[in-house]
Each structure stands twice: as structure tokens, then as C-alpha cells.
N, C-alpha and C positions, 0 to 999 in steps of 0.2 A: 558544528561552523566546516566548512570546507578549506580542506586547505588552499587555495583560492580566494577561497572567502580571508582567511589568516594575513595569508600575504597582503591581499590589497590593503586589511587597515594596517600592518606593519610596514606597507612601501617597499616591499620585495617582489620583486617580477619571478611567475612559474611559467610553465610552458607544459606542453601533455607527449608525451612519448609512450604508443603501445598504451594506453589508457592508464597510465600511470602521470600524477602531476610528478614534478622535477623543480625545484625551488633551483633559481637565477638566480645567479653572482650580480647584485644591484649595479655594479659598476662595471663589468667588462662582460655580463651576460655568459659567462664562461659555466659549464657542468663540469664537475667532478668527480666520477664514478671513478671510485675504490672502497677494499673491503672498511668495514668500520668496526670498534669494538669499542667498548668502556674508555679504554684507556685513551684513548685516539677523540676519542670523543670531547672525553673533559679534555683537552688538550687545545683542541677547535676550538673549544666553546668562550675561550679568553680572547678571542680575536674576533666575535660577534658585537656588534652596537647592543645597548640598552633596548632596543625594540625588536631585534631580531633573539635577545636572550628569552626576553617575553615570550614572542609567539611560539619560542622549542616548549618553555612550561606550558604555554596551552595547547599545544601540540602531545607533547608526551601525556599530561591531566587528562583528556581527550581519550587520550587511547588504552586509561586501566581499565580496565572489569567494572564495569555501572555497578551489578548486584554487589563485585566487593566493597567498591567504594559505598553503595550504600550503609550495607553492614558497618562497616568502618565509621560513619558517620552518623548511626543509629548507639553505634557501642559511645562516640566519643558523649553524645546527646543524654547518657543514660546516667557516663560516670558526672557528668555537670552537675545533674540533677541531685546526682545524691552526695556532690561534693558542696553545694550548695543548701542542702538539706541537713547535713553535718556542721556545715554551720551556723545554720539556724535551732540544732539543738545543742548547740553551745561547744561541740564536741570537735569542731578545728578551730583554729585559729587561721585568720588573714593576716596577711602586709601589706602594706602599701606596694607599689609600684615603686619609687626612685629607693625605698629602702632595698626591694627586693632585689634589684638590679645593681643595686652595693655590696648584696652579700655573695652575689654570682659570681660578679667578678673578684670579689674580694676570695673565694674557693677559688679561681681557675688561678689566678697567681702565685696561689699554695704550689 
């Protein structure tokens, strides 16, 4: 999906400068140009609307290496199949969702 498509989907205005898409603020249409690092990005994320954060997730996800994503997905698929087989063989016990959440919350309080 193109940046402009994502922007339209989430209600954010875009513009093009020198062939590069830039996202414009929905209210003032001002463009901020400054060097960003991970810390500054994390500080800015809290100011985004839920729709803008969803758009950011889509952009980040699509920016990842596709071959690496396929490799990760294949490993997770193999792991899940192995776990299902282990349950079927009686080698692994299951636990219902509410109990698992209770145990997790309890362990985090310690």
C-alpha cells in the first residue's frame, strides 16, 4: 500500500516534494523537518491519534524485509504445529485462557 493510500485510509493529508511523500498535519498542514531518533519518535507517538498510530504500525510493518518476515512466519508455523503435536501426544498440558491470564498477572505482581 502506498503512503498516500494509507494516509487516505486514516484521514491524514499528504503532499509530495522532490518525489518524496510527506505527511502533513491534519489541522495546520504544517510540515516538521527535524532529525529523529528512536527516543524522539517514542515521545511523539503519544501525541498521535489511534488512527495515526495504526497507520504508523502499517508503515513500519511494510518496511520490514519481506524475506525475513516469511522466514519468521514459517518458524512460528512450525513451532505451533510442534506444540499441537506435543499436546496430541500428551507431552504438553493446556491451560484455559482466563487461568493463563490470572497466572501471568499474579507472576507480574511478585
